[in-house]
N, C-alpha and C positions, 0 to 999 in steps of 0.2 A: 737351784732349788728344786728342779724336776727330779733330779737324781734322789733327793731326800724323800720325795713323795712316791717314787717309783719302786721303792723297796719296801719290804715288810716293816711295820711301825716299831717293833722292838728287835732290831738288829743292831750290829756294830755300826758306828757313824765315824765319818771323817770329821773330828772337831774343828780341824782348821778351816774346812769348807763351810761348816756351819757358822763359825764366827765371823768368816768373811761376809757371808750373807747378812748376818745380823748387823754388821757395820754398815753394809751398803744400805739396809732398810732403815737404820737409824738415820743416816744422811738423807735419805729420801723423805723422811718425815720432818726433819730439821728444815729441809727447803720448802716443803708443801703445807706445813701447819705452824702458823705464827705462834700460837699459844704454846706449842710444844717447844719452839725455838727459844721463847722467853724463859722457859724453865731450865733449858741446858744451853745457854748461849755459847759458852766456851769450849763445848765438847769437841774433841778432835779424833780420838781413836780409842781402841780398847785391845789389850794384849790377852785378855781372858773374858770369859762369860761374866765373871764377878765384876769387871770394870765397865760393863754396858750400863748406859744410863737407863732410868726406870721412872715410872709414874706410880704414885700411890693410887690405890683403887678409888679412894674417896674424891680424887680429882675429877673422875667421870660423873660424879654427882653435881659437880659445881661448875664445870666448864663445858662448853661445846667444842670438842676435840674433833677436827676433821682435816684430813690431808687431802689437798687438791692436786690434781695432775691431769695431764692431757688424756690419758687412757682411763681415767677413773670415773665411774658413774655411780654416784650414791643413790640407793633406792629406798631403804627403809632404815628405821631406828630399832635397835634391839634393847628391851628394857629389862632390867634386873628386878629382883624383888626389892621390896622397901618395907621397912618397919613403920608402924603407925606414925604419921607426921614427918617422915623422911622422905628425901628425895631419891628416886631410883637411879641407878647408873644408866647412862644412855650411850649406846655405842652406835656410831654411824657405820652402816653396812654398805659396801660397794659390791658390784657385780663380780669383779675379778676375784677379791678376796673370799666372797661367798662360795665361789666354785672350789677353791683351795680348801676352805674349812669344810665343805660338804665331803671332799675327798678324804680329808684327815679323819673326821669323826666316823665315817663308814669304815675306813681301813682298821681303825682302832676296835670299833664294835665287832667286826667280823672276826677279829683275832679272838674276841672273847665269846661269841655266840654262834660262830659259823657263817657261812654264806648261803645257806638254803633259804628259799623264800616260803613264807607262811603268814597266816594272818597276824595282824599287829592290833592289839587291844591297847588303848590309850586312856589312862585315868585323868581325862580332862574333858572339857566341853567344846564341841565343835566350833561353837561360836567364837572361841579364842583365836581361830584362824582368820577371822574376817574383819579385824581391826586394820582398816587401810593405812599403810605407810608404818605401821608399828607391829612389832612381833614380841611376844613374851619369850624369855629364855626357856621356860618349861616347854612351851610348844615347839621351840626350835629344837630342843633336845629330842622331843618325840619324833619330829619329823626327820631327824638324822637317821632314824631306823627305816624310814619309808622305802628306800631302795630294796630292803629285804622283805617287804610286805606284799602279799598277794592281794590283800585288802585291809582297810583301816576302819576300826570301829572305835568311837568315843563312848566311854562309859559312864560319864558324869552328866547329869542335868545341869548342874551348877558347878563351874570350875572351882569355886571356893567352898564348896560343901561336900565333904566325903561321904556324907550321909545320903547324897542324891544319886547314889549308885543305881544304874539302870539294870537291875537283875535279869529282867526279861531279854535284854540285848545280849548280856553274857550267856545266858542259858541257850539262846539260839546259836551263838557262836560255838559253844562247847558241844552242841548237838551236831554241828556241821564238820568239825574237824578234831584232829587229835594232837595237833603241833602248833604252838603259838609263841609270839613274842608278846610281852606285856611291858609297857613303860609306864612309870609313875614317879611323881615327886616322893621322896622316901616317906615322909610322914602321911601323905595322902594315901600312899599304896598300903601302908599299915592300917590306917583308920578305915579305909574303904574296903579292904580284902583281908589282909593278914589277921588283924586283931578284931574283926567285926563279928557280928552274929550273921553269918551268911546263910540265906534261905537253904532249908534242907535239900530240896530237889538240886539246887546249884551245886551245893557241897557233894552230894551223891554222884554228880556227873563228872567230878574231878579226878578220881582215882584212875591212874594209868595215863592221864594226859602228859605230854611233854611241853613244858613251858619254860622259857628262859625269861626270867624277870630282870629287868634293867631299871635302875633307880638312881637318883642323885639328890644331893641337898636334903635338908630337912632333919638332920640328926639331933638338932637342938630340941625340937619338939619331942622327939622319941626319947631323949635323955630326960625330959621333964616327966614323960610317962613311965619312965624306968623300963624302957624296952631295950634289952641287950641284942647284939647283932646275931647271937646264936638263936635267941628266942624268935627274932624277926624272920631269919631265914628259914627256920624250923616250920614255923606257922605257914609260910608260903609254900613250902615244898612238901608239906604232909600229904601222903598218899599218892604223889605224882610219880611219874616215870623216873627211873634212876638217872636218866641223862639230863633231867631238869636241873637248872641252876639259878642263882641269884647273883647278878653282876651289879656291884656298887662302884660308881665312879665319882671322883672329885673334879670339879671344873669351876671356872670363873666365867661370868658373862663378859668380863673384860678380857678374856682369852678364848673366845668364841672359836669352836671348832677343834680345841685341844682338850682332851679329857684324859685323866689319869685313873685307869681301872684298878681295882684291888684284886690281886690274884690270890690263889688259894693259900699261898705262904704269908699272906698280910702285907705284901708290898705294894705300893703304888708306882706303876711304871711309867717312865717318861718316854714318849715317842721320839723318833729320830729327828723330827722336825721341830722339836721343842727342846727346852732345858729348864732346869730348876737349880736356883741357888738358895741356900739358907743363910740369912744374915742375922747378926747380933741385933736384937731390937733396940739396943742403946747406942752402939757405935756404927751399925750397918756393916760391920766387918763380915765377909764371908766366913762361914763355919763349915768345917769338914764333916764332923760326926757329933755335933752337939745341936741340942734343940735351938730353934730360932724362927725368924719371920721368913715366910716363903716368898720368893721372887719367881715368878713365871715368865717364860720367854717362848716365842714362836716365830717363824718365818713366813707366816701366812697373812699377816695384818698389813695391808697396804693402803686402805681408805682412812685410817686414823691411827694414832701411835699408841695402840694397845699391844704392841709386839713385845713390850717388856714392863711388867706390872709388878709393883710390890703389894702383896695382899696383907689381910689382917689375920691370916691363918699361920699356926705354928706347925713346924714339922722338923724332921731330922733326916739327913741323908744317910742311906744304908750302905755299908761297904760290900765289895765282892759281888759275885753273881747269885742270882736267885735260883732256888731249887726247882722253881716252876719251869725253867728253861728259857725265859725271856732274857734278853740281853739289853745292855745299856744302863742308863742311870735308874735309880729307884729310891723311893723315900717313904718315910712313915708320917702320916697325917696325924698330928696331936691334938687339934682343936683350935678354937678361937684364941686370939690374944686376949688377956684380961681387960675387961671394960670395953672390948670391941662391940660395935654394933652387930646385933644378930642379923644374919642375912643368908640367902640361899640362891638357888639358881632358877627361881620362878617368881611371878609377880603375885604371890599369895601373902 
């Protein structure tokens, strides 16, 4: 596994070594998690990624799934978003997996935004960090950028209210530097920054600033508002330095540490330590180039069996190499399955 993480995320991979690690990890979870063993009691082996066992994402709302082992120390619980009246997914985090997941997310983000350090502006409330033993996926996503930050400023007075933007804090930050990272849940970033009535003095201080916006989740709300991606990106990048960019990534709280960034060619790229299989929603047969249900896998999850998860998202594998230059697997994200519960990567 160290070899997988020691090389750039979007390089060629030894598929045989990856499959061997996934088989070993599956056996580890079967031995250490009784609930998982009850789901897959007769599993023995897999000759391909498509034969690896998986859990549906909704099981993490209904079962406490945790793998115990001599070297595993479970520290916190990661909470996903939840719609009104529904139960959030709960992911047991252990210290060993957390270190791997932090390395993974940082390597992928560096590939998209570079490795220079600069101020990080987070569209969230700092109080979200202070919930003992529990961490929201949205804050976890923001904190994955912290190794690239010289300092961190939280811009919302209320995590659930985009209108609570602290414009004075943003104005002070813009006056002190010219280069920034900004993280926000997609719909909140739009409502609080891109599509809002920004105060004139703040808007006047933006021209020429170099900003890398990173966002995830929340497109259902934007679709309801009829906001297209071009409009979203254009509003954020207006009058900024030419090197500014908007990085949209797809990820699941049930696949913490693994994110799939959208490149300029419109592909979602799969890092070397992860894999994606698209399955027929009716037969669960793996599909090569047709739309289907996304199964996501990674070799980072040791403290609970979220190493192989069948999502409620639809996608299609893309053939050949991408013109952006990144190697490895890539896919197109097509949206939610019909009648699937609305969800995202934050507890909003």
